[in-house]
C-alpha positions as CSV (number, residue, x, y, z in Angstrom):
1,M,96.2,95.1,139.8
2,T,98.8,97.8,139.2
3,E,98.6,99.7,135.7
4,Q,101.1,98.3,133.2
5,T,101.9,98.7,129.6
6,L,99.9,96.2,127.3
7,G,103.3,94.4,126.5
8,R,103.9,93.7,130.2
9,L,100.3,92.8,131.0
10,A,100.6,90.4,128.1
11,E,103.6,89.0,129.5
12,E,102.1,88.7,132.8
13,S,99.2,86.7,131.6
14,W,101.4,84.1,129.8
15,T,102.1,82.6,133.0
16,R,99.2,83.6,135.4
17,F,97.5,80.1,135.1
18,D,98.4,76.5,134.6
19,D,98.5,74.9,131.1
20,H,94.9,74.6,129.9
21,D,92.9,74.5,126.6
22,S,92.8,78.2,125.6
23,M,91.4,78.8,122.1
24,F,89.2,76.6,119.9
25,Y,89.4,77.4,116.1
26,E,88.3,75.3,113.1
27,D,87.8,72.2,115.2
28,V,91.3,72.4,116.9
29,W,92.0,73.4,120.6
30,H,95.3,75.3,121.2
31,R,96.8,74.9,124.7
32,S,97.7,78.3,126.7
33,H,101.4,77.7,127.5
34,A,102.0,76.7,123.7
35,L,100.3,79.9,122.5
36,A,102.5,81.9,125.1
37,E,105.4,80.4,123.6
38,R,104.5,81.5,120.1
39,A,103.9,84.9,121.4
40,R,107.2,85.2,122.9
41,R,109.0,83.8,119.7
42,M,107.0,86.3,117.7
43,C,108.3,89.1,120.1
44,G,111.8,87.9,119.4
45,G,111.3,87.7,115.8
46,F,109.9,91.4,115.4
47,A,112.9,92.5,117.4
48,E,115.5,90.5,115.2
49,A,113.6,92.1,112.2
50,G,114.4,95.5,113.0
51,I,111.0,96.4,114.7
52,R,111.7,99.1,117.2
53,P,109.6,100.7,119.9
54,G,107.2,103.2,118.6
55,D,107.2,101.6,115.1
56,R,103.7,101.0,113.5
57,V,103.1,97.6,112.2
58,V,100.1,96.8,110.3
59,V,98.2,93.4,111.0
60,M,95.7,92.8,108.1
61,M,94.4,89.2,108.9
62,A,91.0,87.4,109.0
63,N,90.5,85.9,112.6
64,S,92.8,83.3,113.6
65,P,94.6,82.3,116.6
66,E,97.8,84.3,115.5
67,V,96.2,87.5,115.4
68,P,95.9,88.1,119.3
69,L,99.5,86.6,119.6
70,I,100.7,89.2,117.2
71,Y,99.2,92.0,118.9
72,Q,100.7,90.7,122.2
73,A,104.2,90.2,120.4
74,L,104.2,93.7,119.2
75,W,103.2,95.3,122.3
76,A,105.8,93.3,124.2
77,A,108.4,94.5,121.4
78,G,107.2,98.1,122.1
79,A,105.7,98.4,118.7
80,V,102.3,100.2,117.9
81,V,99.6,97.7,116.7
82,T,97.8,98.9,113.6
83,P,95.1,96.7,112.7
84,V,93.2,96.8,109.3
85,V,90.2,95.0,108.4
86,F,91.1,92.2,105.9
87,L,88.4,93.3,103.5
88,V,89.9,96.7,102.8
89,A,90.4,97.9,99.4
90,P,94.0,98.3,98.0
91,D,93.4,102.1,97.9
92,E,92.6,102.3,101.2
93,L,95.4,99.9,102.3
94,R,97.8,102.2,100.5
95,H,96.4,105.3,102.3
96,I,96.7,103.7,105.6
97,L,100.3,102.4,104.9
98,R,101.4,105.8,103.9
99,D,99.6,107.8,106.4
100,S,100.8,105.7,109.4
101,E,104.3,105.5,107.9
102,A,104.2,101.8,108.8
103,T,107.4,99.7,108.8
104,A,106.1,96.2,108.3
105,I,102.8,94.5,107.6
106,V,101.8,91.1,108.9
107,T,99.3,89.3,106.7
108,S,98.1,85.7,105.6
109,P,98.8,83.8,102.2
110,E,95.3,84.6,100.9
111,L,95.4,88.3,101.2
112,V,99.1,88.6,99.7
113,E,98.1,89.7,96.3
114,N,95.6,92.5,97.9
115,V,98.7,93.8,99.8
116,R,100.8,93.7,96.6
117,A,98.2,95.7,94.9
118,A,98.6,98.4,97.3
119,D,102.2,98.9,95.9
120,V,103.6,98.1,99.4
121,K,107.2,99.1,99.8
122,I,108.1,97.8,103.2
123,P,108.6,94.1,104.5
124,I,105.7,91.9,104.1
125,Y,105.3,88.8,106.7
126,V,103.1,86.0,105.6
127,D,101.8,84.3,108.5
128,T,104.1,84.0,111.4
129,G,106.4,81.0,110.7
130,E,109.4,83.2,109.9
131,L,108.9,85.4,112.9
132,E,108.4,82.2,115.3
133,R,112.1,80.8,114.4
134,A,113.5,83.6,116.5
135,D,114.7,83.1,120.3
136,E,111.8,84.0,122.9
137,R,112.3,87.4,124.2
138,G,110.1,89.3,127.0
139,A,108.4,92.8,127.0
140,V,110.6,96.0,126.5
141,A,110.1,99.0,128.9
142,R,107.5,101.4,127.5
143,D,105.4,104.3,129.2
144,P,101.7,103.9,130.0
145,G,101.1,107.0,128.2
146,D,102.9,106.0,125.0
147,L,100.9,105.0,121.9
148,A,99.9,101.6,121.8
149,A,97.5,101.2,118.7
150,L,96.7,103.2,115.7
151,M,93.1,102.5,114.8
152,Y,91.8,103.9,111.4
153,T,88.3,105.0,111.2
154,G,85.9,106.7,109.2
155,G,85.9,104.3,106.2
156,T,82.5,104.4,105.6
157,T,82.3,108.3,105.2
158,G,85.5,109.3,103.5
159,K,89.2,108.7,103.9
160,A,90.3,107.1,107.2
161,K,92.0,108.8,109.9
162,G,94.1,107.4,112.5
163,V,93.0,107.3,116.1
164,M,95.9,107.2,118.6
165,L,95.2,105.0,121.7
166,S,97.5,104.7,124.6
167,H,98.7,101.7,126.8
168,H,96.9,103.6,129.7
169,G,93.6,104.2,127.8
170,L,93.2,100.6,126.5
171,W,94.6,99.0,129.9
172,H,91.8,100.8,132.0
173,V,89.0,100.4,129.7
174,A,89.8,96.9,129.1
175,K,90.0,96.2,132.9
176,D,86.7,98.1,133.6
177,V,85.1,96.0,130.8
178,F,86.3,92.5,132.0
179,E,85.3,93.4,135.7
180,M,81.9,94.9,134.6
181,S,81.2,91.8,132.4
182,H,82.6,89.0,134.2
183,Q,80.5,86.3,135.9
184,E,82.7,83.7,138.0
185,G,82.6,80.3,136.6
186,K,81.5,81.8,133.1
187,N,84.8,81.5,131.0
188,R,84.0,80.0,127.7
189,A,83.4,82.7,125.1
190,L,82.2,82.7,121.3
191,L,84.0,85.4,119.3
192,P,82.7,86.0,115.9
193,V,83.5,89.9,115.8
194,P,86.6,90.7,113.7
195,L,89.9,90.9,115.9
196,S,91.1,93.7,113.6
197,H,88.1,95.9,114.3
198,A,88.4,98.2,117.6
199,Y,85.4,95.9,119.4
200,G,87.5,92.7,118.7
201,L,90.9,94.7,119.8
202,I,89.4,95.6,123.3
203,V,87.9,92.0,123.5
204,T,91.6,90.7,123.1
205,V,93.0,93.2,125.9
206,A,90.1,92.4,128.2
207,S,91.0,88.8,128.1
208,L,94.6,89.7,129.4
209,H,93.0,90.8,132.6
210,A,91.3,87.3,133.4
211,T,91.1,86.4,137.0
212,E,90.5,82.7,135.9
213,P,91.6,80.5,133.0
214,Q,89.3,81.7,129.8
215,Q,88.5,79.9,126.8
216,A,87.8,81.2,123.6
217,V,86.0,79.8,120.6
218,L,86.9,82.0,117.7
219,M,85.2,82.1,114.3
220,R,87.1,83.3,111.5
221,W,84.0,85.3,110.5
222,F,80.4,85.5,111.5
223,E,77.8,83.3,109.7
224,P,74.5,82.6,111.6
225,K,74.3,78.7,111.4
226,A,78.0,78.3,112.2
227,F,77.3,80.5,115.3
228,L,74.5,78.4,116.6
229,R,76.2,75.3,115.8
230,L,79.5,76.2,117.6
231,A,77.7,77.5,120.6
232,A,75.9,74.4,121.1
233,E,78.6,72.1,120.3
234,Q,81.0,74.0,122.6
235,R,78.6,74.8,125.0
236,V,79.7,78.5,125.2
237,Q,78.6,80.7,128.1
238,Y,78.9,84.1,126.7
239,G,79.9,85.8,123.5
240,T,80.3,89.1,121.6
241,V,78.0,90.3,118.9
242,V,77.0,93.3,116.9
243,P,73.0,94.3,116.3
244,T,73.3,93.2,112.8
245,M,74.4,89.5,113.9
246,L,71.4,89.4,116.2
247,Q,69.0,90.5,113.4
248,L,70.6,87.7,110.9
249,L,70.1,85.3,113.7
250,L,66.6,86.0,114.2
251,A,66.1,85.0,110.6
252,E,67.2,81.5,111.5
253,P,64.9,78.8,113.6
254,L,66.2,79.7,116.9
255,E,63.9,77.3,118.6
256,E,65.6,74.3,117.0
257,H,68.8,75.6,118.6
258,P,68.4,75.5,122.3
259,L,71.4,77.2,124.2
260,P,71.0,76.5,127.7
261,D,74.6,77.4,128.4
262,L,74.6,80.7,126.9
263,A,74.1,83.1,129.8
264,F,74.7,86.3,127.9
265,L,75.8,88.2,124.7
266,T,77.5,91.5,124.9
267,C,76.4,93.8,122.1
268,G,78.1,97.0,120.8
269,A,79.4,98.8,117.7
270,A,76.0,100.2,116.6
271,P,72.5,100.8,118.2
272,L,70.4,98.0,118.9
273,G,66.7,98.1,118.5
274,R,64.8,97.2,121.4
275,D,62.4,95.1,119.6
276,V,65.3,92.9,118.4
277,L,66.5,92.4,122.1
278,E,63.1,91.6,123.3
279,E,62.6,89.2,120.3
280,F,65.8,87.5,120.7
281,E,65.4,87.1,124.4
282,R,62.0,85.7,124.0
283,R,63.1,83.1,121.4
284,M,66.4,82.2,123.3
285,P,65.2,82.0,127.0
286,G,68.1,82.2,129.5
287,T,70.2,84.3,127.2
288,Q,70.6,88.2,128.4
289,I,71.7,90.9,125.8
290,L,73.9,93.2,127.6
291,E,74.5,96.4,125.5
292,G,77.4,98.8,125.6
293,Y,78.5,101.9,123.8
294,G,81.6,103.6,122.8
295,L,83.8,104.9,120.1
296,T,87.4,104.2,118.8
297,E,88.2,107.5,120.1
298,T,87.1,106.6,123.7
299,S,89.3,103.4,123.6
300,V,86.5,101.6,122.2
301,V,84.1,101.2,125.3
302,T,82.4,104.0,127.1
303,T,79.3,102.6,129.1
304,F,78.2,99.0,129.6
305,N,75.1,97.4,131.1
306,P,76.3,95.3,134.2
307,P,74.8,92.0,134.5
308,G,72.0,92.0,136.9
309,R,71.6,95.9,136.7
310,R,70.6,95.9,133.1
311,K,68.1,98.5,131.8
312,A,66.8,97.1,128.5
313,G,66.9,99.9,125.8
314,S,69.8,101.5,127.5
315,V,73.4,101.2,126.5
316,G,74.4,101.3,130.3
317,L,76.4,103.2,132.9
318,P,79.9,104.8,132.2
319,L,82.9,102.9,132.9
320,G,84.8,104.0,136.0
321,G,87.1,106.6,134.2
322,Y,84.4,108.3,132.1
323,S,81.6,110.9,132.7
324,I,79.1,111.8,130.2
325,T,77.3,115.2,129.4
326,V,74.5,115.6,126.9
327,R,74.8,119.1,125.3
328,D,72.6,121.3,122.8
329,N,73.9,122.7,119.6
330,E,75.3,125.7,121.6
331,G,77.2,123.4,123.8
332,E,75.2,124.0,126.8
333,A,74.7,121.1,129.2
334,M,71.1,119.8,129.1
335,E,68.9,118.4,131.6
336,I,68.2,114.8,132.7
337,G,66.2,113.0,130.0
338,D,66.7,115.9,127.4
339,V,67.9,114.6,124.0
340,G,71.2,116.1,122.5
341,E,74.8,115.3,121.4
342,I,76.7,113.0,123.7
343,C,80.0,114.2,125.1
344,V,82.6,112.1,126.7
345,S,85.4,113.3,129.2
346,G,87.9,111.0,131.1
347,D,91.5,110.1,131.0
348,S,91.4,107.2,128.7
349,L,90.4,109.2,125.5
350,M,92.4,108.9,122.6
351,L,95.7,110.9,122.5
352,G,94.2,112.6,119.2
353,Y,94.1,112.0,115.6
354,W,97.4,110.8,113.8
355,G,99.0,114.0,112.1
356,E,97.2,116.5,114.4
357,Q,93.9,116.4,112.6
358,E,91.1,117.8,114.8
359,A,88.1,115.9,113.5
360,D,87.4,112.6,111.8
361,P,84.9,112.1,109.0
362,E,82.1,111.1,111.2
363,G,82.1,114.5,112.8
364,T,83.5,113.5,116.2
365,A,85.9,116.0,117.7
366,L,88.0,116.5,120.7
367,V,87.2,119.8,122.2
368,G,89.7,120.5,125.2
369,K,89.5,117.4,127.5
370,E,86.0,116.3,126.2
371,L,85.0,114.4,123.0
372,R,82.0,115.5,121.0
373,T,80.7,112.1,119.8
374,G,78.3,113.1,117.1
375,D,75.8,110.7,118.8
376,I,72.6,112.0,119.9
377,G,71.2,110.6,123.1
378,C,69.9,111.3,126.6
379,V,70.8,110.1,130.3
380,D,68.3,109.1,133.0
381,D,68.0,109.7,136.5
382,D,69.9,106.7,137.4
383,G,72.8,107.6,134.9
384,Y,72.0,105.2,132.1
385,L,72.8,106.2,128.6
386,Y,70.3,105.8,125.8
387,I,71.3,106.4,122.1
388,V,68.8,107.9,119.8
389,D,70.9,108.0,116.3
390,R,74.0,109.6,114.9
391,K,73.6,113.4,114.2
392,K,75.1,113.2,110.9
393,D,72.4,110.7,109.8
394,L,69.6,112.8,110.9
395,I,66.9,113.2,107.9
396,I,65.0,116.4,108.0
397,R,61.7,116.2,106.1
398,G,59.5,119.1,105.7
399,G,61.2,120.7,108.8
400,F,60.5,117.6,110.8
401,N,63.5,115.3,112.3
402,V,63.6,111.7,111.1
403,F,65.9,109.3,112.9
404,P,66.7,106.4,110.6
405,R,67.1,104.0,113.4
406,D,63.4,104.5,114.3
407,V,62.2,103.6,110.8
408,E,64.6,100.8,110.5
409,D,63.2,99.3,114.0
410,A,59.8,99.4,112.6
411,L,60.7,97.7,109.4
412,N,62.8,95.1,111.0
413,R,60.0,94.0,113.2
414,H,58.1,92.8,110.1
415,P,58.1,89.0,110.0
416,E,59.3,88.9,106.4
417,V,62.1,91.4,106.8
418,V,65.7,90.4,107.6
419,L,67.3,93.9,107.6
420,S,66.7,97.4,106.6
421,G,68.6,100.6,105.9
422,V,67.2,103.9,105.8
423,V,68.7,107.2,104.3
424,G,67.6,110.7,103.1
425,R,67.3,111.5,99.4
426,P,67.5,115.0,98.4
427,E,64.0,116.3,97.2
428,P,63.3,120.0,96.5
429,R,59.7,120.1,97.9
430,V,60.5,118.7,101.4
431,G,64.3,118.9,101.6
432,E,64.8,115.2,102.0
433,E,62.8,112.1,101.2
434,V,62.8,109.0,103.5
435,V,64.1,105.8,101.4
436,A,64.1,102.5,102.9
437,F,66.3,99.6,101.5
438,V,65.0,96.2,102.6
439,Q,66.5,92.6,102.5
440,L,63.6,90.1,102.7
441,K,63.5,86.6,104.1
442,E,63.7,83.7,101.4
443,G,60.3,83.2,100.1
444,A,58.7,86.5,101.3
445,A,55.8,87.9,99.4
446,V,55.3,91.3,101.1
447,T,55.2,94.3,98.7
448,A,56.7,97.6,99.1
449,E,53.4,99.3,99.6
450,E,52.6,96.9,102.4
451,L,55.9,97.8,104.0
452,I,55.3,101.5,103.7
453,E,51.8,101.0,105.4
454,W,53.4,98.9,107.9
455,A,56.0,101.5,108.8
456,R,53.4,104.5,108.9
457,D,51.3,102.7,111.3
458,R,54.4,102.2,113.7
459,V,56.5,105.6,113.2
460,G,53.7,108.0,112.0
461,R,52.8,110.1,109.1
462,V,55.9,112.1,109.3
463,K,58.6,109.6,109.6
464,Y,57.6,106.5,107.3
465,P,59.3,106.0,104.2
466,R,57.8,106.9,101.0
467,E,60.0,104.6,98.9
468,V,60.9,101.2,99.7
469,R,63.7,99.4,97.5
470,F,64.2,95.7,97.9
471,V,67.7,94.4,97.6
472,D,69.3,91.1,97.7
473,S,71.5,92.2,100.8
474,V,71.6,95.5,102.6
475,P,75.2,96.8,102.6
476,V,77.3,96.4,105.8
477,T,80.8,97.1,106.9
478,S,83.4,94.5,107.9
479,V,81.9,94.4,111.4
480,L,78.4,94.2,110.1
481,K,77.4,97.9,110.8
482,L,75.1,99.4,108.2
483,D,77.1,101.0,105.5
484,R,75.1,104.2,104.9
485,K,77.8,105.6,102.6
486,A,77.0,102.5,100.3
487,L,73.3,103.1,100.8
488,R,73.6,106.7,99.6
489,T,75.5,105.5,96.5
490,M,72.5,103.3,95.7
491,L,70.2,106.3,95.6
492,D,71.5,107.2,92.2
């Protein structure tokens, strides 16, 4: 397929296949041609409302069939999609609207008050009814190098910064993702990830590259019991998850929910503990977990484990347009197998940070044509990448390096633990002390002292947590990644 802008890609996808059941949402199947007509009308509606090529339009909605249609319509109109997770606080929304200089915002009725609380001075479109009354329109001309999406990142560690992603970058990464993950005949997917998150965005674009009719079973948001029920009732064949979703699913009686049709789940957005992967596959035989890795700054995905060539514990091989170098603290390339900072180069990297900012709050930086990710890992002899942890999350206790993920993986293996989160607490004697926040299963009787002993037996006398605090729920972000910023505030 020849490279196109996302607007042209969407337009071409609308008529690629005969009419079919395309999206299942809240007990209703939506037909593909009806959805395509709605997208064309939305495109006309945006144009009639004065949205021009290059305008940033914020989309703040929970998952619904309208969200991917809005994205496609905006790209067809030449606008820049600016997704915002619907759980965002008014102050953060106000910052994004002002920083992006957005010209409009699309939201849903239940979120209108939140939007108004942000003191919005631009047009607010509630749902899409008004937009869909317009005449249908096709895609306008844009250049592949133009800005397609402005994704705000860094919300867990400070004020969010806009990552500028081009049509070219998203087009190529999504195409590679589809080609590496697609298995002929497996076309019904369960989608619980927020479409407003970078992971959800790339899933949306990847679907536009489909070579056979696809069917999406869309969840408004993730809930373990609903996930298992929908997967069984709709006989889904693959799906998208993040590690915390798998951890929460393991707290369910999986043996009571056989899913013989579920061939694989792609997993990303955060590191996945190998024990979690192995336990899930043991309890859900026939379903394989395919891990990937990426950042918003790499147009979302950088590496992926191809079906049939997966290495458990690895996040896979680089996509076609990317190369990976592991560097030491001085920036020198390291040998195969050595652990250092993961650096990515390729022509699908972000255009930069909005407003010409050089680094995001996570410590990620574009140095020349290479992205310093702030992630720690290594590459094996076959080119597979392994993630250790985030550089900024490293705890230094008594001069020894403690990666929180190692401790979390050990605690999460305990049969009475649902989820754990580990951070460092300043401590004059040793520099930082290892503190674990733990969410237990209902009816659990394990004590903090027993969990400390459990961890010490598995990670050794240097890394184990000296303090365990029980919480009703471990704080996570909108895409269910551990929210370490929130954990650190809980130390006080």
